[in-house]
FIGUDREN-299218 format. One record per residue (C-alpha): residue number from 1; residue in one letter; chain; y, z, x. Coordinates in pm, whole numbers, m for minus. Example, Ala and Ser with C-alpha at 12.3 -4.5 7.8 and 13.67 -1.06 7.14 Angstrom:
BEGIN
  nr rest kette     c2     c3     c1
   1    a     A   m450    780   1230
   2    s     A   m106    714   1367
This chain:
BEGIN
  nr rest kette     c2     c3     c1
   1    m     A  17944  m1096   5789
   2    i     A  18039   m728   5806
   3    k     A  17756   m477   5823
   4    k     A  17809   m132   5684
   5    s     A  17718    126   5941
   6    k     A  17495    399   5811
   7    d     A  17655    743   5808
   8    r     A  17499    953   6082
   9    s     A  17485   1264   5865
  10    s     A  17213   1279   5606
  11    v     A  17022   1522   5392
  12    v     A  16714   1677   5551
  13    k     A  16461   1876   5351
  14    i     A  16383   2212   5507
  15    d     A  16076   2420   5432
  16    s     A  16163   2691   5179
  17    n     A  16002   2966   5390
  18    l     A  16203   2863   5693
  19    l     A  16519   2860   5482
  20    k     A  16447   3216   5364
  21    d     A  16401   3324   5726
  22    v     A  16732   3162   5820
  23    e     A  16911   3333   5530
  24    g     A  16762   3668   5632
  25    f     A  16865   3614   5995
  26    i     A  17224   3535   5896
  27    k     A  17244   3842   5671
  28    q     A  17161   4077   5959
  29    e     A  17463   4282   6061
  30    k     A  17465   4151   6418
  31    n     A  17462   3786   6302
  32    k     A  17687   3812   5998
  33    f     A  18001   3684   6172
  34    k     A  17834   3478   6443
  35    f     A  17699   3218   6199
  36    v     A  17911   3096   5910
  37    n     A  17631   2934   5712
  38    k     A  17271   2807   5725
  39    k     A  17371   2459   5836
  40    q     A  17562   2590   6135
  41    l     A  17272   2809   6247
  42    i     A  17021   2525   6214
  43    d     A  17251   2280   6394
  44    i     A  17298   2522   6685
  45    a     A  16927   2609   6703
  46    v     A  16815   2246   6704
  47    h     A  17080   2150   6960
  48    d     A  16977   2433   7192
  49    y     A  16608   2348   7151
  50    l     A  16660   1980   7231
  51    k     A  16872   2069   7535
  52    k     A  16595   2301   7659
  53    v     A  16320   2042   7602
  54    r     A  16516   1770   7778
  55    k     A  16557   1993   8087
  56    i     A  16184   2061   8096
  57    t     A  16087   1693   8069
  58    k     A  16325   1577   8342
């Protein structure tokens, strides 16, 4: 029997206030070209946070 593997990417609901903050952050002149879109910023921020937390707990 062949099992379908679940796609690793999925939709995640984000608090509307946080999303507004992210949009405002991206619109700032200094960040306008650094971050292409909200998803990229959130991906980078979460990745950096997890990397930092893992270093602390080791």
